[in-house]
Structures are given as C-alpha cells and as structure tokens.
C-alpha positions in Angstrom: 21.2 -87.3 19.1 23.2 -84.1 18.9 24.5 -81.9 16.2 27.3 -84.4 15.4 24.6 -86.6 13.9 23.0 -84.0 11.8 20.5 -82.8 14.4 18.3 -85.9 13.9 16.0 -87.0 16.7 16.5 -90.7 15.8 19.3 -92.9 14.5 19.4 -96.0 12.3 20.5 -99.2 13.9 21.5 -102.3 12.0 19.5 -105.4 12.8 22.8 -107.1 13.9 23.5 -104.3 16.4 19.9 -104.3 17.6 19.9 -108.1 18.0 23.1 -108.0 20.1 21.7 -105.3 22.4 18.2 -106.6 22.7 18.4 -110.4 22.5 18.5 -111.0 26.3 16.3 -108.0 27.3 13.5 -108.7 29.7 11.1 -106.3 27.9 11.0 -104.9 24.4 9.1 -101.8 23.5 8.4 -101.5 19.8 8.1 -97.9 18.6 4.7 -97.9 16.8 5.4 -94.5 15.3 8.0 -95.9 12.9 5.7 -98.1 10.8 2.5 -100.0 11.2 2.1 -101.3 14.8 2.2 -105.1 15.0 -1.2 -106.6 15.7 0.1 -109.5 17.8 3.3 -111.4 18.6 3.1 -113.4 15.3 2.9 -110.1 13.4 5.9 -108.8 15.4 8.0 -111.9 14.7 7.2 -111.6 11.0 9.2 -108.4 10.9 12.3 -110.5 11.6 12.3 -114.2 12.3 15.3 -113.6 14.6 12.9 -111.9 17.1 11.5 -115.4 17.9 14.7 -116.2 19.8 14.6 -113.0 21.9 14.0 -113.5 25.6 11.2 -110.9 25.8 9.4 -112.5 22.9 9.7 -116.0 24.4 8.3 -114.6 27.7 5.5 -112.6 26.1 7.0 -109.2 27.2 6.7 -107.2 24.0 4.9 -103.9 24.1 4.1 -101.3 21.4 3.3 -97.6 21.4 0.5 -96.1 19.3 1.3 -94.2 16.1 0.5 -90.8 17.7 2.5 -91.5 20.9 5.0 -88.6 20.5 2.1 -86.2 20.0 0.9 -86.9 23.5 3.6 -85.0 25.4 1.4 -84.2 28.4 1.1 -87.9 29.1 4.8 -88.4 30.0 4.0 -89.0 33.7 1.5 -91.7 32.7 4.1 -93.2 30.3 6.7 -93.4 33.1 4.1 -95.2 35.3 3.5 -97.6 32.3 7.2 -98.3 32.1 7.4 -98.9 35.8 4.6 -101.4 35.6 6.1 -103.2 32.7 9.6 -103.5 34.1 8.3 -104.5 37.6 6.1 -107.2 36.0 9.1 -108.5 34.1 11.0 -108.7 37.4 8.1 -110.7 38.8 7.1 -108.0 41.3 3.6 -106.7 41.9 3.6 -103.0 41.1 1.8 -100.6 43.5 -0.9 -98.9 41.5 -3.6 -96.5 42.2 -7.1 -98.0 42.0 -8.0 -96.5 38.7 -5.0 -98.0 37.0 -5.6 -101.6 38.2 -8.1 -102.5 35.5 -6.0 -101.0 32.7 -2.4 -101.2 34.0 -0.8 -99.4 31.0 -2.1 -96.5 29.0 0.6 -95.9 26.4 2.2 -99.3 26.2 0.1 -102.0 24.6 1.2 -105.6 25.3 1.2 -107.8 22.2 -1.0 -110.9 22.5 0.2 -114.3 21.5 
C-alpha cells in the first residue's frame, strides 16, 4: 500500500470481502506471520466456520507460511518456486522440479493436513 493508506505495508480486509474474493480460489495461502499458524485444516476452519465452504479447503489446498517468513528475504526465488508448484498442483499438472526439490516440494509453504 502507498502513502494514501498511511504508509502501511498491510491492509485490513473484512471477512465478508475476503470471503467474496477467496471463496472459489483453487489455493489459499494463510499468512503465518499474522497470528499463530494453524496446525491443520481443522484448526484453520476454527478461525472461521465459513472457511469450510471454500473451494481450496474442500480440496485440501490450503498452505501457510512460517512466522518468520518475511525475515527470509534471500529465499524469494525458492518461494516463487513453491508458489509455482502449488498452483500447478491445483491445476492438476505435474510441475517440473529439480531432483533435490522432489522429496520436499515446498520450502516456504506448508500444506495443512486434514
């Protein structure tokens, strides 16, 4: 956000606006730097029961970042690879990965378990 919003690096979004924008998203990424990172899908849905109806939740495509994610600025290239892997998986495509990333396909994005 720019100066017109007080120079803040984040904005507040109402749950209604978020729900309208994210309800049919293929993938959700929960910012684990905001508050405690959810342990699993049940913990995530407990934050708002409306999440249970979200497409990404129903399809098990919810990821979180760690609390210190924004302190790891040198990992931006790896984060972009993570996002590529997650989005391509949601599209049902097999992502091309280098051999050392096959066993652990994402580094910065942690998929929530059921």
